[in-house]
BAFI-3210 file (N, C-alpha, C; in Angstrom, 3 decimals, decimal comma, padded with zeros to 6 digits):
// residues 76
n [1|2|3|4|5|6|7|8|9|10|11|12|13|14|15|16|17|18|19|20|21|22|23|24|25|26|27|28|29|30|31|32|33|34|35|36|37|38|39|40|41|42|43|44|45|46|47|48|49|50|51|52|53|54|55|56|57|58|59|60|61|62|63|64|65|66|67|68|69|70|71|72|73|74|75|76]
n.u [000,823|001,930|004,036|002,405|000,983|003,100|003,890|001,896|001,851|004,420|004,934|002,922|003,752|005,992|004,859|003,953|005,490|006,058|008,181|009,198|010,419|013,678|015,114|017,950|018,869|021,051|023,208|025,200|027,465|029,406|031,200|032,784|035,339|034,269|031,500|031,364|032,139|029,996|027,852|028,677|028,688|025,976|024,859|025,777|024,226|021,722|020,390|018,657|019,915|019,486|020,814|021,102|021,495|023,673|026,195|025,429|026,036|027,833|026,618|027,090|026,450|023,629|022,761|022,431|020,172|018,262|018,154|017,134|014,685|013,442|013,196|011,391|009,240|009,113|008,115|009,568]
n.v [-001,199|001,263|001,747|002,211|004,466|006,291|006,364|007,863|010,147|011,413|012,523|014,478|016,105|017,269|019,101|021,028|023,738|025,325|027,037|027,910|031,096|031,406|033,001|034,079|035,011|037,051|038,413|041,212|043,611|045,013|045,258|042,404|040,024|037,454|037,975|039,148|036,938|035,203|036,668|036,752|034,014|033,427|035,048|033,768|031,502|032,490|033,272|035,109|037,370|038,760|041,224|042,037|044,668|046,121|048,513|049,156|049,324|046,724|044,781|042,521|038,913|038,537|040,332|039,418|037,725|039,578|041,291|039,582|038,845|041,358|041,873|039,925|040,463|039,156|036,659|034,364]
n.w [000,000|000,832|-001,128|-003,376|-002,588|-002,367|-005,028|-006,209|-004,649|-004,595|-007,261|-007,210|-005,130|-006,253|-007,921|-006,228|-005,459|-003,316|-001,322|001,749|002,791|003,908|006,589|008,084|011,285|013,025|015,575|015,788|016,857|015,634|012,518|011,480|010,470|010,549|010,396|007,856|006,290|006,814|005,683|003,018|002,326|002,708|000,756|-001,556|-001,541|-001,774|000,600|002,944|005,320|008,460|010,360|013,657|016,060|015,103|015,451|018,003|021,573|023,169|025,763|027,228|027,540|027,512|025,699|023,078|023,288|024,153|021,932|019,924|021,072|021,174|018,462|017,632|019,192|021,685|021,075|020,968]
ca.u [000,000|002,806|004,640|001,381|000,729|004,250|003,897|000,970|002,101|005,665|004,769|002,073|004,567|006,893|004,087|003,832|006,833|006,099|009,359|009,164|011,625|014,548|015,792|018,886|018,970|022,252|023,449|026,576|027,524|030,380|031,552|033,957|035,633|033,293|030,217|031,496|032,124|028,615|027,042|029,099|028,178|024,518|024,562|026,034|023,134|020,468|019,771|018,556|020,452|019,107|021,792|020,547|022,420|024,837|026,484|025,011|027,015|027,736|026,408|027,205|025,841|022,178|022,474|021,917|018,808|017,408|017,979|016,242|013,346|012,876|012,850|010,224|008,250|009,019|007,417|010,438]
ca.v [000,000|002,431|002,078|002,757|005,827|007,109|006,516|008,939|011,332|012,097|013,442|015,605|016,999|018,037|020,200|022,041|024,305|026,308|026,958|029,041|031,913|031,236|034,217|033,831|036,176|037,036|039,648|041,694|045,030|045,631|044,487|041,560|039,090|036,365|038,462|039,299|035,591|034,719|037,383|036,320|032,653|033,501|035,630|032,749|030,529|033,256|033,237|036,442|037,473|039,974|041,485|042,874|045,269|046,757|049,858|049,344|048,941|045,356|044,845|041,185|037,777|038,637|041,287|038,662|037,284|040,771|041,765|038,661|038,994|042,638|041,750|039,064|040,876|038,170|035,446|033,184]
ca.w [000,000|000,918|-002,427|-004,260|-002,122|-002,747|-006,481|-006,561|-003,841|-004,942|-008,398|-006,809|-004,314|-007,111|-008,499|-005,177|-005,352|-002,242|-000,473|002,678|002,756|005,060|007,025|009,175|012,168|013,841|016,320|015,686|017,183|014,735|011,334|011,709|009,388|010,635|009,884|006,401|005,698|006,902|004,699|001,679|002,122|002,581|-000,553|-002,575|-001,512|-001,807|001,924|003,531|006,680|009,175|011,414|014,727|017,007|014,481|015,928|019,396|022,583|023,670|027,212|027,804|026,857|027,338|024,626|021,928|023,584|024,191|020,553|019,213|021,663|020,739|017,048|017,475|020,197|022,748|020,632|021,092]
c.u [000,865|003,484|003,638|001,066|001,864|004,295|002,973|001,302|003,341|005,540|003,911|002,869|005,504|006,169|003,905|005,218|006,906|007,332|009,321|010,489|012,402|015,216|016,656|018,999|020,223|022,382|024,922|026,575|028,530|030,685|032,838|034,176|034,619|031,930|030,270|031,473|030,719|027,751|027,392|028,573|026,672|024,126|024,750|024,903|021,756|019,680|019,805|019,075|020,028|020,063|021,177|021,679|023,613|024,983|026,080|026,099|026,756|027,653|026,443|026,389|024,348|021,786|021,877|020,452|017,852|017,138|016,982|014,822|012,676|012,427|011,551|009,166|008,031|008,342|008,274|010,617]
c.v [001,260|002,744|002,690|004,208|006,760|007,359|007,647|010,250|012,105|012,985|014,661|016,607|017,836|019,199|021,343|022,609|025,393|026,056|028,157|029,796|031,718|032,568|033,852|035,121|036,019|038,380|039,991|043,185|045,767|044,687|043,710|040,663|037,950|036,765|038,605|037,943|035,006|035,362|036,963|034,926|032,658|034,050|034,594|031,731|031,199|033,150|034,650|036,403|038,810|040,133|042,460|043,473|045,985|048,193|050,120|048,858|047,511|045,407|043,474|040,160|037,862|039,610|040,579|038,290|038,475|041,297|040,897|038,773|040,283|042,555|040,979|039,322|039,824|036,878|034,198|032,781]
c.w [000,000|-000,414|-003,401|-003,891|-002,536|-004,245|-006,922|-005,843|-004,285|-006,179|-008,049|-005,979|-005,165|-007,781|-007,513|-004,923|-004,287|-001,394|000,462|002,628|004,051|005,360|008,224|009,980|013,009|014,545|016,194|015,976|016,315|013,583|011,624|010,502|009,379|010,084|008,369|005,699|005,718|005,822|003,274|001,368|001,913|001,216|-001,665|-002,658|-001,500|-000,505|002,503|004,968|007,262|010,352|012,408|015,551|016,417|014,976|017,366|020,346|023,055|025,190|027,855|027,048|026,622|026,228|023,422|022,135|023,565|022,786|019,795|019,760|021,217|019,284|016,854|018,536|021,269|022,358|020,776|022,526]
res [m|l|p|l|l|l|a|f|l|l|p|a|l|s|l|c|r|y|e|p|e|l|i|v|v|t|v|a|t|e|d|t|d|g|l|r|r|l|l|k|s|a|e|e|f|n|i|k|v|q|v|l|g|m|g|e|e|w|k|g|g|d|t|r|v|a|q|v|r|a|q|f|n|g|a|l]
***
């Protein structure tokens, strides 16, 4: 039964070309070599990167969490 289901389901799935947009979120307070490499790699694979906190003062480890929470209104 499963092979028969797959025989009909797989071709139908190929017709559904919905691909959700992937957005990578990162926190960086300054431009670094690592950030530039990330952005370059993402660009090569057509991945959108959203950088939070650029130019802001680094206030410790919770800064990342606070930036992401603020961006997503605490939904995470």
